N, CA and C atoms of all chains as a GROMACS GRO file, in nm:
protein
  603
    1MET      N    1  18.590  16.312  11.756
    1MET     CA    2  18.622  16.272  11.891
    1MET      C    3  18.702  16.374  11.978
    2LEU      N    4  18.803  16.442  11.896
    2LEU     CA    5  18.890  16.534  11.968
    2LEU      C    6  18.792  16.667  12.025
    3GLU      N    7  18.699  16.696  11.938
    3GLU     CA    8  18.610  16.792  11.968
    3GLU      C    9  18.546  16.771  12.107
    4ARG      N   10  18.486  16.647  12.099
    4ARG     CA   11  18.412  16.594  12.235
    4ARG      C   12  18.504  16.618  12.338
    5PHE      N   13  18.630  16.578  12.327
    5PHE     CA   14  18.722  16.594  12.449
    5PHE      C   15  18.732  16.725  12.488
    6ARG      N   16  18.735  16.820  12.395
    6ARG     CA   17  18.730  16.964  12.426
    6ARG      C   18  18.614  16.998  12.509
    7GLN      N   19  18.508  16.962  12.482
    7GLN     CA   20  18.369  16.988  12.551
    7GLN      C   21  18.375  16.939  12.675
    8ILE      N   22  18.422  16.819  12.685
    8ILE     CA   23  18.420  16.749  12.833
    8ILE      C   24  18.532  16.821  12.908
    9LYS      N   25  18.637  16.871  12.860
    9LYS     CA   26  18.732  16.954  12.943
    9LYS      C   27  18.666  17.078  12.992
   10GLN      N   28  18.572  17.140  12.913
   10GLN     CA   29  18.526  17.263  12.934
   10GLN      C   30  18.414  17.225  13.059
   11LEU      N   31  18.357  17.101  13.041
   11LEU     CA   32  18.266  17.075  13.155
   11LEU      C   33  18.334  17.050  13.275
   12ASP      N   34  18.467  16.993  13.279
   12ASP     CA   35  18.519  16.971  13.401
   12ASP      C   36  18.574  17.101  13.470
   13GLU      N   37  18.595  17.200  13.377
   13GLU     CA   38  18.643  17.320  13.439
   13GLU      C   39  18.527  17.400  13.500
   14ASP      N   40  18.398  17.396  13.437
   14ASP     CA   41  18.298  17.468  13.465
   14ASP      C   42  18.231  17.403  13.591
   15GLU      N   43  18.221  17.268  13.604
   15GLU     CA   44  18.131  17.201  13.684
   15GLU      C   45  18.197  17.099  13.762
   16ASN      N   46  18.169  17.068  13.898
   16ASN     CA   47  18.232  16.974  13.972
   16ASN      C   48  18.118  16.876  14.001
   17LEU      N   49  18.164  16.756  14.060
   17LEU     CA   50  18.065  16.661  14.072
   17LEU      C   51  17.920  16.696  14.138
   18ILE      N   52  17.930  16.791  14.259
   18ILE     CA   53  17.827  16.852  14.325
   18ILE      C   54  17.737  16.925  14.240
   19GLY      N   55  17.810  17.007  14.151
   19GLY     CA   56  17.742  17.097  14.063
   19GLY      C   57  17.659  17.017  13.966
   20ILE      N   58  17.717  16.914  13.904
   20ILE     CA   59  17.635  16.828  13.816
   20ILE      C   60  17.521  16.755  13.894
   21HIS      N   61  17.549  16.710  14.002
   21HIS     CA   62  17.446  16.658  14.086
   21HIS      C   63  17.337  16.740  14.114
   22ASP      N   64  17.370  16.863  14.146
   22ASP     CA   65  17.274  16.959  14.175
   22ASP      C   66  17.168  16.993  14.051
   23GLU      N   67  17.241  17.015  13.938
   23GLU     CA   68  17.195  17.034  13.806
   23GLU      C   69  17.090  16.931  13.766
   24LEU      N   70  17.130  16.818  13.777
   24LEU     CA   71  17.049  16.700  13.747
   24LEU      C   72  16.928  16.693  13.850
   25MET      N   73  16.952  16.708  13.965
   25MET     CA   74  16.831  16.699  14.060
   25MET      C   75  16.730  16.806  14.050
   26ARG      N   76  16.782  16.942  14.022
   26ARG     CA   77  16.685  17.049  13.964
   26ARG      C   78  16.594  17.022  13.875
   27ASN      N   79  16.652  16.952  13.782
   27ASN     CA   80  16.561  16.905  13.662
   27ASN      C   81  16.477  16.785  13.652
   28TYR      N   82  16.546  16.683  13.725
   28TYR     CA   83  16.495  16.548  13.734
   28TYR      C   84  16.440  16.495  13.851
   29GLY      N   85  16.465  16.586  13.973
   29GLY     CA   86  16.406  16.530  14.117
   29GLY      C   87  16.524  16.465  14.172
   30TYR      N   88  16.499  16.406  14.287
   30TYR     CA   89  16.607  16.344  14.367
   30TYR      C   90  16.678  16.239  14.306
   31ILE      N   91  16.828  16.241  14.298
   31ILE     CA   92  16.897  16.140  14.266
   31ILE      C   93  17.003  16.114  14.357
   32SER      N   94  17.040  16.002  14.412
   32SER     CA   95  17.120  15.982  14.513
   32SER      C   96  17.269  15.988  14.438
   33ILE      N   97  17.363  16.026  14.533
   33ILE     CA   98  17.501  16.048  14.462
   33ILE      C   99  17.562  15.916  14.416
   34TYR      N  100  17.522  15.811  14.484
   34TYR     CA  101  17.554  15.671  14.462
   34TYR      C  102  17.504  15.667  14.308
   35GLU      N  103  17.376  15.692  14.301
   35GLU     CA  104  17.312  15.655  14.175
   35GLU      C  105  17.392  15.740  14.045
   36LEU      N  106  17.414  15.857  14.081
   36LEU     CA  107  17.486  15.945  13.990
   36LEU      C  108  17.621  15.882  13.958
   37LYS      N  109  17.690  15.823  14.045
   37LYS     CA  110  17.825  15.776  14.022
   37LYS      C  111  17.816  15.666  13.944
   38LYS      N  112  17.713  15.583  13.948
   38LYS     CA  113  17.669  15.452  13.866
   38LYS      C  114  17.633  15.471  13.754
   39MET      N  115  17.590  15.591  13.687
   39MET     CA  116  17.512  15.610  13.573
   39MET      C  117  17.632  15.613  13.468
   40PRO      N  118  17.589  15.563  13.356
   40PRO     CA  119  17.706  15.584  13.223
   40PRO      C  120  17.722  15.702  13.190
   41ILE      N  121  17.848  15.721  13.157
   41ILE     CA  122  17.905  15.855  13.101
   41ILE      C  123  17.805  15.924  13.008
   42PRO      N  124  17.768  15.848  12.884
   42PRO     CA  125  17.688  15.912  12.775
   42PRO      C  126  17.553  15.963  12.821
   43THR      N  127  17.506  15.877  12.924
   43THR     CA  128  17.375  15.932  12.986
   43THR      C  129  17.370  16.060  13.062
   44VAL      N  130  17.480  16.061  13.150
   44VAL     CA  131  17.491  16.201  13.219
   44VAL      C  132  17.518  16.314  13.125
   45LEU      N  133  17.612  16.276  13.030
   45LEU     CA  134  17.653  16.394  12.949
   45LEU      C  135  17.522  16.435  12.844
   46GLU      N  136  17.442  16.352  12.802
   46GLU     CA  137  17.347  16.394  12.723
   46GLU      C  138  17.226  16.466  12.826
   47LEU      N  139  17.199  16.412  12.954
   47LEU     CA  140  17.124  16.481  13.020
   47LEU      C  141  17.145  16.635  13.039
   48LEU      N  142  17.286  16.644  13.068
   48LEU     CA  143  17.340  16.777  13.089
   48LEU      C  144  17.324  16.866  12.963
   49ASP      N  145  17.337  16.789  12.857
   49ASP     CA  146  17.332  16.857  12.723
   49ASP      C  147  17.168  16.909  12.705
   50GLN      N  148  17.088  16.827  12.741
   50GLN     CA  149  16.947  16.847  12.714
   50GLN      C  150  16.906  16.971  12.806
   51ILE      N  151  16.950  16.962  12.936
   51ILE     CA  152  16.933  17.085  13.041
   51ILE      C  153  16.992  17.212  12.961
   52ARG      N  154  17.102  17.180  12.902
   52ARG     CA  155  17.174  17.326  12.842
   52ARG      C  156  17.094  17.384  12.729
   53LYS      N  157  17.044  17.281  12.648
   53LYS     CA  158  16.954  17.318  12.540
   53LYS      C  159  16.816  17.396  12.590
   54TYR      N  160  16.768  17.340  12.692
   54TYR     CA  161  16.636  17.384  12.741
   54TYR      C  162  16.662  17.510  12.796
   55LYS      N  163  16.779  17.542  12.865
   55LYS     CA  164  16.806  17.676  12.905
   55LYS      C  165  16.821  17.772  12.803
   56GLU      N  166  16.874  17.740  12.712
   56GLU     CA  167  16.906  17.830  12.583
   56GLU      C  168  16.772  17.874  12.529
   57ARG      N  169  16.679  17.757  12.506
   57ARG     CA  170  16.539  17.790  12.441
   57ARG      C  171  16.464  17.891  12.541
   58LEU      N  172  16.480  17.857  12.677
   58LEU     CA  173  16.418  17.966  12.766
   58LEU      C  174  16.461  18.099  12.756
   59LYS      N  175  16.601  18.108  12.756
   59LYS     CA  176  16.657  18.242  12.747
   59LYS      C  177  16.620  18.321  12.607
   60ARG      N  178  16.616  18.243  12.504
   60ARG     CA  179  16.570  18.293  12.372
   60ARG      C  180  16.411  18.350  12.388
   61SER      N  181  16.327  18.258  12.453
   61SER     CA  182  16.192  18.290  12.445
   61SER      C  183  16.173  18.426  12.541
   62LEU      N  184  16.253  18.432  12.650
   62LEU     CA  185  16.248  18.543  12.754
   62LEU      C  186  16.292  18.670  12.673
   63ARG      N  187  16.402  18.656  12.602
   63ARG     CA  188  16.437  18.771  12.516
   63ARG      C  189  16.338  18.835  12.441
   64LYS      N  190  16.268  18.741  12.366
   64LYS     CA  191  16.133  18.784  12.269
   64LYS      C  192  16.038  18.862  12.335
   65ARG      N  193  16.019  18.826  12.478
   65ARG     CA  194  15.917  18.917  12.535
   65ARG      C  195  15.954  19.063  12.582
   66MET      N  196  16.597  15.000  14.416
   66MET     CA  197  16.662  15.031  14.278
   66MET      C  198  16.628  15.194  14.242
   67GLY      N  199  16.721  15.229  14.190
   67GLY     CA  200  16.721  15.371  14.143
   67GLY      C  201  16.614  15.397  14.026
   68ARG      N  202  16.578  15.528  14.013
   68ARG     CA  203  16.473  15.543  13.899
   68ARG      C  204  16.544  15.535  13.760
   69PHE      N  205  16.684  15.561  13.752
   69PHE     CA  206  16.722  15.560  13.625
   69PHE      C  207  16.794  15.433  13.598
   70ASN      N  208  16.779  15.351  13.693
   70ASN     CA  209  16.842  15.199  13.684
   70ASN      C  210  16.789  15.136  13.543
   71LYS      N  211  16.678  15.132  13.512
   71LYS     CA  212  16.621  15.079  13.371
   71LYS      C  213  16.663  15.114  13.253
   72TYR      N  214  16.725  15.243  13.257
   72TYR     CA  215  16.768  15.308  13.144
   72TYR      C  216  16.919  15.275  13.126
   73LEU      N  217  16.983  15.209  13.221
   73LEU     CA  218  17.138  15.176  13.233
   73LEU      C  219  17.166  15.052  13.175
   74GLY      N  220  17.292  15.048  13.126
   74GLY     CA  221  17.370  14.942  13.076
   74GLY      C  222  17.329  14.885  12.946
   75GLU      N  223  17.280  14.980  12.863
   75GLU     CA  224  17.233  14.916  12.739
   75GLU      C  225  17.375  14.909  12.637
   76ALA      N  226  17.412  14.784  12.627
   76ALA     CA  227  17.521  14.755  12.548
   76ALA      C  228  17.505  14.792  12.392
   77GLU      N  229  17.629  14.841  12.344
   77GLU     CA  230  17.627  14.878  12.207
   77GLU      C  231  17.705  14.763  12.129
   78GLU      N  232  17.640  14.723  12.016
   78GLU     CA  233  17.718  14.628  11.932
   78GLU      C  234  17.801  14.684  11.844
   79ILE      N  235  17.929  14.642  11.853
   79ILE     CA  236  18.050  14.687  11.793
   79ILE      C  237  18.131  14.591  11.708
   80GLU      N  238  18.130  14.595  11.586
   80GLU     CA  239  18.221  14.489  11.514
   80GLU      C  240  18.378  14.520  11.499
   81ILE      N  241  18.456  14.435  11.569
   81ILE     CA  242  18.584  14.452  11.590
   81ILE      C  243  18.668  14.366  11.476
   82GLU      N  244  18.759  14.423  11.429
   82GLU     CA  245  18.852  14.336  11.333
   82GLU      C  246  18.967  14.328  11.404
   83TYR      N  247  19.026  14.202  11.410
   83TYR     CA  248  19.143  14.157  11.492
   83TYR      C  249  19.251  14.174  11.392
   84LYS      N  250  19.374  14.174  11.439
   84LYS     CA  251  19.498  14.189  11.351
   84LYS      C  252  19.524  14.079  11.257
   85ASN      N  253  19.457  13.954  11.286
   85ASN     CA  254  19.467  13.837  11.191
   85ASN      C  255  19.345  13.846  11.095
   86GLY      N  256  19.271  13.944  11.094
   86GLY     CA  257  19.153  13.959  10.995
   86GLY      C  258  19.026  13.894  11.032
   87THR      N  259  19.026  13.836  11.132
   87THR     CA  260  18.876  13.781  11.189
   87THR      C  261  18.812  13.893  11.234
   88LYS      N  262  18.679  13.892  11.226
   88LYS     CA  263  18.587  13.996  11.265
   88LYS      C  264  18.497  13.930  11.381
   89GLU      N  265  18.457  14.028  11.476
   89GLU     CA  266  18.356  13.958  11.578
   89GLU      C  267  18.283  14.077  11.633
   90ILE      N  268  18.157  14.060  11.672
   90ILE     CA  269  18.083  14.155  11.735
   90ILE      C  270  18.081  14.144  11.893
   91LEU      N  271  18.121  14.253  11.938
   91LEU     CA  272  18.138  14.271  12.079
   91LEU      C  273  18.015  14.350  12.127
   92LYS      N  274  17.954  14.314  12.252
   92LYS     CA  275  17.843  14.409  12.288
   92LYS      C  276  17.909  14.490  12.407
   93LEU      N  277  17.939  14.594  12.395
   93LEU     CA  278  18.034  14.686  12.482
   93LEU      C  279  17.937  14.786  12.574
   94LYS      N  280  17.955  14.789  12.702
   94LYS     CA  281  17.875  14.891  12.783
   94LYS      C  282  17.955  15.019  12.814
   95PRO      N  283  17.882  15.134  12.813
   95PRO     CA  284  17.961  15.241  12.853
   95PRO      C  285  18.016  15.243  12.994
   96LEU      N  286  18.116  15.319  13.027
   96LEU     CA  287  18.177  15.321  13.163
   96LEU      C  288  18.100  15.410  13.245
   97GLU      N  289  18.119  15.388  13.403
   97GLU     CA  290  18.031  15.466  13.488
   97GLU      C  291  18.088  15.633  13.494
   98TRP      N  292  17.996  15.699  13.558
   98TRP     CA  293  18.024  15.834  13.556
   98TRP      C  294  18.160  15.854  13.637
   99THR      N  295  18.177  15.787  13.727
   99THR     CA  296  18.294  15.810  13.836
   99THR      C  297  18.426  15.794  13.742
  100ASP      N  298  18.426  15.737  13.615
  100ASP     CA  299  18.546  15.726  13.530
  100ASP      C  300  18.578  15.843  13.436
  101ILE      N  301  18.478  15.936  13.452
  101ILE     CA  302  18.482  16.059  13.368
  101ILE      C  303  18.615  16.129  13.384
  102LYS      N  304  18.671  16.134  13.530
  102LYS     CA  305  18.800  16.173  13.537
  102LYS      C  306  18.912  16.119  13.481
  103ASN      N  307  18.913  15.971  13.470
  103ASN     CA  308  19.025  15.891  13.393
  103ASN      C  309  19.008  15.930  13.231
  104LEU      N  310  18.894  15.961  13.184
  104LEU     CA  311  18.878  15.996  13.065
  104LEU      C  312  18.935  16.126  13.047
  105LEU      N  313  18.920  16.213  13.134
  105LEU     CA  314  18.963  16.343  13.116
  105LEU      C  315  19.106  16.356  13.111
  106LEU      N  316  19.185  16.269  13.209
  106LEU     CA  317  19.334  16.261  13.218
  106LEU      C  318  19.385  16.200  13.096
  107ILE      N  319  19.300  16.098  13.029
  107ILE     CA  320  19.362  16.054  12.903
  107ILE      C  321  19.355  16.157  12.794
  108GLY      N  322  19.235  16.241  12.799
  108GLY     CA  323  19.201  16.348  12.696
  108GLY      C  324  19.324  16.441  12.698
  109LYS      N  325  19.396  16.470  12.819
  109LYS     CA  326  19.501  16.582  12.823
  109LYS      C  327  19.621  16.567  12.739
  110ASP      N  328  19.629  16.422  12.711
  110ASP     CA  329  19.748  16.370  12.652
  110ASP      C  330  19.700  16.330  12.510
  111PHE      N  331  19.589  16.256  12.516
  111PHE     CA  332  19.548  16.201  12.377
  111PHE      C  333  19.504  16.316  12.287
  112GLY      N  334  19.548  16.307  12.166
  112GLY     CA  335  19.510  16.411  12.072
  112GLY      C  336  19.580  16.543  12.068
  113LYS      N  337  19.695  16.551  12.137
  113LYS     CA  338  19.781  16.663  12.138
  113LYS      C  339  19.827  16.696  11.989
  114ASN      N  340  19.868  16.566  11.939
  114ASN     CA  341  19.907  16.574  11.790
  114ASN      C  342  19.790  16.507  11.705
  115THR      N  343  19.716  16.577  11.633
  115THR     CA  344  19.609  16.544  11.551
  115THR      C  345  19.628  16.422  11.456
  116GLU      N  346  19.748  16.423  11.403
  116GLU     CA  347  19.782  16.324  11.296
  116GLU      C  348  19.797  16.191  11.346
  117ASN      N  349  19.866  16.204  11.469
  117ASN     CA  350  19.881  16.053  11.529
  117ASN      C  351  19.837  16.087  11.691
  118PRO      N  352  19.723  16.071  11.722
  118PRO     CA  353  19.681  16.086  11.859
  118PRO      C  354  19.746  16.025  11.981
  119LEU      N  355  19.799  15.919  11.926
  119LEU     CA  356  19.880  15.820  12.039
  119LEU      C  357  20.011  15.876  12.062
  120GLU      N  358  20.071  15.976  11.996
  120GLU     CA  359  20.201  16.020  12.015
  120GLU      C  360  20.200  16.117  12.142
  121GLY      N  361  20.317  16.094  12.202
  121GLY     CA  362  20.319  16.166  12.328
  121GLY      C  363  20.261  16.139  12.458
  122ILE      N  364  20.180  16.008  12.442
  122ILE     CA  365  20.118  15.970  12.559
  122ILE      C  366  20.217  15.896  12.659
  123ASN      N  367  20.192  15.930  12.786
  123ASN     CA  368  20.311  15.866  12.889
  123ASN      C  369  20.261  15.731  12.934
  124GLU      N  370  20.347  15.684  13.009
  124GLU     CA  371  20.330  15.538  13.063
  124GLU      C  372  20.213  15.526  13.148
  125LYS      N  373  20.180  15.631  13.228
  125LYS     CA  374  20.062  15.642  13.319
  125LYS      C  375  19.940  15.640  13.254
  126THR      N  376  19.933  15.725  13.137
  126THR     CA  377  19.817  15.724  13.056
  126THR      C  378  19.782  15.586  12.991
  127ILE      N  379  19.895  15.522  12.968
  127ILE     CA  380  19.876  15.391  12.886
  127ILE      C  381  19.800  15.294  12.980
  128ASP      N  382  19.872  15.318  13.113
  128ASP     CA  383  19.808  15.219  13.237
  128ASP      C  384  19.660  15.250  13.242
  129LEU      N  385  19.638  15.381  13.247
  129LEU     CA  386  19.498  15.436  13.265
  129LEU      C  387  19.397  15.361  13.151
  130MET      N  388  19.453  15.378  13.037
  130MET     CA  389  19.384  15.328  12.930
  130MET      C  390  19.362  15.181  12.935
  131GLN      N  391  19.458  15.127  12.960
  131GLN     CA  392  19.441  14.958  12.999
  131GLN      C  393  19.333  14.936  13.102
  132ASP      N  394  19.321  15.008  13.210
  132ASP     CA  395  19.248  15.007  13.316
  132ASP      C  396  19.106  15.013  13.260
  133MET      N  397  19.084  15.128  13.166
  133MET     CA  398  18.948  15.149  13.120
  133MET      C  399  18.902  15.034  13.026
  134VAL      N  400  18.997  14.984  12.936
  134VAL     CA  401  18.969  14.881  12.852
  134VAL      C  402  18.919  14.755  12.945
  135LEU      N  403  18.983  14.728  13.048
  135LEU     CA  404  18.945  14.614  13.125
  135LEU      C  405  18.824  14.641  13.207
  136LYS      N  406  18.795  14.750  13.260
  136LYS     CA  407  18.677  14.782  13.312
  136LYS      C  408  18.554  14.760  13.231
  137THR      N  409  18.571  14.817  13.107
  137THR     CA  410  18.474  14.818  12.997
  137THR      C  411  18.434  14.667  12.978
  138MET      N  412  18.538  14.578  12.954
  138MET     CA  413  18.527  14.420  12.939
  138MET      C  414  18.457  14.372  13.064
  139LYS      N  415  18.487  14.404  13.173
  139LYS     CA  416  18.426  14.346  13.302
  139LYS      C  417  18.284  14.395  13.318
  140LEU      N  418  18.253  14.534  13.277
  140LEU     CA  419  18.108  14.558  13.279
  140LEU      C  420  18.032  14.493  13.192
  141SER      N  421  18.077  14.482  13.066
  141SER     CA  422  18.028  14.411  12.933
  141SER      C  423  18.013  14.258  12.958
  142TYR      N  424  18.124  14.186  13.028
  142TYR     CA  425  18.104  14.058  13.014
  142TYR      C  426  18.136  14.020  13.174
  143PRO      N  427  18.031  14.044  13.251
  143PRO     CA  428  18.075  13.992  13.400
  143PRO      C  429  18.090  13.856  13.432
  144GLU      N  430  18.027  13.780  13.355
  144GLU     CA  431  18.046  13.637  13.382
  144GLU      C  432  18.177  13.562  13.326
  145GLU      N  433  18.231  13.638  13.235
  145GLU     CA  434  18.374  13.573  13.197
  145GLU      C  435  18.478  13.572  13.315
  146PRO      N  436  18.569  13.477  13.307
  146PRO     CA  437  18.685  13.485  13.394
  146PRO      C  438  18.771  13.609  13.381
  147GLU      N  439  18.809  13.657  13.491
  147GLU     CA  440  18.876  13.790  13.509
  147GLU      C  441  19.012  13.783  13.424
  148ASP      N  442  19.093  13.663  13.435
  148ASP     CA  443  19.227  13.660  13.387
  148ASP      C  444  19.213  13.665  13.240
  149GLU      N  445  19.084  13.596  13.192
  149GLU     CA  446  19.079  13.590  13.035
  149GLU      C  447  19.057  13.720  12.977
  150LEU      N  448  18.961  13.786  13.048
  150LEU     CA  449  18.926  13.929  13.053
  150LEU      C  450  19.065  14.025  13.022
  151LYS      N  451  19.124  13.982  13.127
  151LYS     CA  452  19.266  14.090  13.135
  151LYS      C  453  19.353  14.058  13.009
  152ALA      N  454  19.366  13.939  12.988
  152ALA     CA  455  19.445  13.896  12.866
  152ALA      C  456  19.393  13.946  12.746
  153PHE      N  457  19.263  13.945  12.721
  153PHE     CA  458  19.201  13.980  12.602
  153PHE      C  459  19.223  14.153  12.589
  154ALA      N  460  19.193  14.206  12.711
  154ALA     CA  461  19.210  14.366  12.700
  154ALA      C  462  19.367  14.408  12.690
  155THR      N  463  19.451  14.317  12.737
  155THR     CA  464  19.591  14.380  12.701
  155THR      C  465  19.642  14.345  12.558
  156LYS      N  466  19.587  14.240  12.502
  156LYS     CA  467  19.630  14.191  12.387
  156LYS      C  468  19.561  14.298  12.267
  157ASN      N  469  19.438  14.330  12.288
  157ASN     CA  470  19.352  14.408  12.188
  157ASN      C  471  19.339  14.552  12.245
  158PHE      N  472  19.430  14.603  12.321
  158PHE     CA  473  19.409  14.726  12.379
  158PHE      C  474  19.423  14.852  12.272
  159MET      N  475  19.499  14.832  12.167
  159MET     CA  476  19.508  14.941  12.084
  159MET      C  477  19.382  14.931  11.976
  160ILE      N  478  19.312  14.816  11.970
  160ILE     CA  479  19.204  14.800  11.876
  160ILE      C  480  19.089  14.869  11.961
  161LEU      N  481  19.071  14.841  12.100
  161LEU     CA  482  18.966  14.867  12.175
  161LEU      C  483  18.968  15.013  12.236
  162ILE      N  484  19.086  15.063  12.244
  162ILE     CA  485  19.072  15.202  12.332
  162ILE      C  486  18.990  15.305  12.234
  163PRO      N  487  19.028  15.337  12.108
  163PRO     CA  488  18.954  15.433  12.048
  163PRO      C  489  18.793  15.405  12.051
  164ILE      N  490  18.757  15.268  12.026
  164ILE     CA  491  18.613  15.234  12.020
  164ILE      C  492  18.545  15.276  12.175
  165ILE      N  493  18.630  15.251  12.273
  165ILE     CA  494  18.580  15.278  12.401
  165ILE      C  495  18.560  15.416  12.420
  166ILE      N  496  18.649  15.510  12.382
  166ILE     CA  497  18.639  15.657  12.394
  166ILE      C  498  18.529  15.700  12.317
  167ASP      N  499  18.504  15.646  12.192
  167ASP     CA  500  18.412  15.683  12.107
  167ASP      C  501  18.274  15.653  12.164
  168LEU      N  502  18.274  15.520  12.238
  168LEU     CA  503  18.124  15.472  12.307
  168LEU      C  504  18.106  15.568  12.423
  169ASN      N  505  18.203  15.618  12.486
  169ASN     CA  506  18.172  15.710  12.601
  169ASN      C  507  18.152  15.838  12.567
  170LEU      N  508  18.198  15.899  12.467
  170LEU     CA  509  18.211  16.048  12.439
  170LEU      C  510  18.144  16.090  12.315
  171ASN      N  511  18.125  16.001  12.227
  171ASN     CA  512  18.076  16.042  12.082
  171ASN      C  513  17.922  16.039  12.094
  172VAL      N  514  17.856  16.145  12.046
  172VAL     CA  515  17.714  16.108  12.042
  172VAL      C  516  17.653  16.171  11.911
  173GLY      N  517  17.740  16.174  11.826
  173GLY     CA  518  17.703  16.239  11.672
  173GLY      C  519  17.606  16.169  11.604
  174SER      N  520  17.594  16.018  11.612
  174SER     CA  521  17.507  15.961  11.514
  174SER      C  522  17.354  15.964  11.540
  175SER      N  523  17.291  15.953  11.430
  175SER     CA  524  17.141  15.974  11.438
  175SER      C  525  17.071  15.862  11.526
  176GLU      N  526  17.138  15.753  11.514
  176GLU     CA  527  17.082  15.632  11.596
  176GLU      C  528  17.092  15.674  11.744
  177LYS      N  529  17.209  15.732  11.777
  177LYS     CA  530  17.224  15.765  11.918
  177LYS      C  531  17.130  15.877  11.964
  178LEU      N  532  17.098  15.970  11.881
  178LEU     CA  533  17.017  16.080  11.895
  178LEU      C  534  16.877  16.025  11.919
  179GLU      N  535  16.840  15.942  11.835
  179GLU     CA  536  16.688  15.874  11.848
  179GLU      C  537  16.700  15.809  11.988
  180LYS      N  538  16.803  15.742  12.036
  180LYS     CA  539  16.809  15.673  12.158
  180LYS      C  540  16.781  15.786  12.279
  181ILE      N  541  16.850  15.886  12.253
  181ILE     CA  542  16.840  15.997  12.356
  181ILE      C  543  16.686  16.082  12.367
  182LYS      N  544  16.623  16.084  12.249
  182LYS     CA  545  16.510  16.130  12.245
  182LYS      C  546  16.406  16.020  12.326
  183GLN      N  547  16.425  15.915  12.295
  183GLN     CA  548  16.340  15.803  12.374
  183GLN      C  549  16.375  15.815  12.526
  184LEU      N  550  16.484  15.838  12.555
  184LEU     CA  551  16.522  15.842  12.706
  184LEU      C  552  16.455  15.966  12.762
  185GLN      N  553  16.462  16.073  12.685
  185GLN     CA  554  16.390  16.200  12.742
  185GLN      C  555  16.260  16.194  12.749
  186LYS      N  556  16.200  16.112  12.660
  186LYS     CA  557  16.037  16.107  12.658
  186LYS      C  558  16.023  16.016  12.783
  187ARG      N  559  16.096  15.912  12.804
  187ARG     CA  560  16.054  15.830  12.909
  187ARG      C  561  16.095  15.890  13.055
  188VAL      N  562  16.184  15.976  13.064
  188VAL     CA  563  16.232  16.047  13.178
  188VAL      C  564  16.103  16.160  13.203
  189LYS      N  565  16.061  16.202  13.093
  189LYS     CA  566  15.941  16.309  13.121
  189LYS      C  567  15.805  16.228  13.153
  190GLU      N  568  15.789  16.132  13.113
  190GLU     CA  569  15.675  16.032  13.137
  190GLU      C  570  15.676  16.002  13.289
  191ASP      N  571  15.804  15.956  13.330
  191ASP     CA  572  15.835  15.912  13.472
  191ASP      C  573  15.808  16.028  13.577
  192ALA      N  574  15.858  16.164  13.531
  192ALA     CA  575  15.837  16.272  13.592
  192ALA      C  576  15.697  16.312  13.634
  193ARG      N  577  15.613  16.286  13.522
  193ARG     CA  578  15.460  16.318  13.555
  193ARG      C  579  15.410  16.224  13.646
  194LYS      N  580  15.460  16.096  13.678
  194LYS     CA  581  15.391  16.009  13.769
  194LYS      C  582  15.439  16.041  13.911
  195ILE      N  583  15.541  16.116  13.936
  195ILE     CA  584  15.594  16.141  14.060
  195ILE      C  585  15.487  16.229  14.125
  196PRO      N  586  15.420  16.191  14.240
  196PRO     CA  587  15.325  16.288  14.314
  196PRO      C  588  15.387  16.411  14.362
  197THR      N  589  15.326  16.526  14.343
  197THR     CA  590  15.376  16.649  14.383
  197THR      C  591  15.314  16.674  14.515
  198ASP      N  592  15.346  16.782  14.589
  198ASP     CA  593  15.296  16.837  14.732
  198ASP      C  594  15.142  16.866  14.704
  199LYS      N  595  15.106  16.926  14.582
  199LYS     CA  596  14.968  16.962  14.577
  199LYS      C  597  14.870  16.859  14.569
  200THR      N  598  14.922  16.732  14.510
  200THR     CA  599  14.843  16.610  14.495
  200THR      C  600  14.827  16.534  14.628
  201ALA      N  601  14.927  16.550  14.723
  201ALA     CA  602  14.947  16.479  14.842
  201ALA      C  603  14.843  16.536  14.935
   0.00000   0.00000   0.00000
């Protein structure tokens, strides 16, 4: 649980609400800010985590080429 | 209705053991994204002391924790009377707060990972259904 807090704190420093909104829309299409605010915390965190993992995979595959 | 609406509000069944030894299953829903700031504020104080995470927490943070417990109860049981929920949240605050934090921030279990995979699959399927400029 404490580790998760550290991750969330990191997220807070790196990203703001608009940044997260922008990131989600880039990957999943239009989402209203109202919809984002109403989304459950675990859903948003997991979506961001999936985007991060996808980017890492993309980076690795680009490095191989 | 938003695109993600159908994935929201899935309550998690949590067994709670009260101080008098009785057990009950509560269906608790996670908090909304706007509450992440409150969780972060709690996180700043919570866990400074790893042996006793509640040590060093100030009054403001305790108020915030109580707010979050009440908010979770309201989200999970909207049909119940508010004063009853408030009394329940205040009485069982110490039992509920670690569960609520875990519910919102911990994603370690395989069951949760499976849920996330399903969500990912459903999001991908929905994304395919959205018409692009090329098809229009």
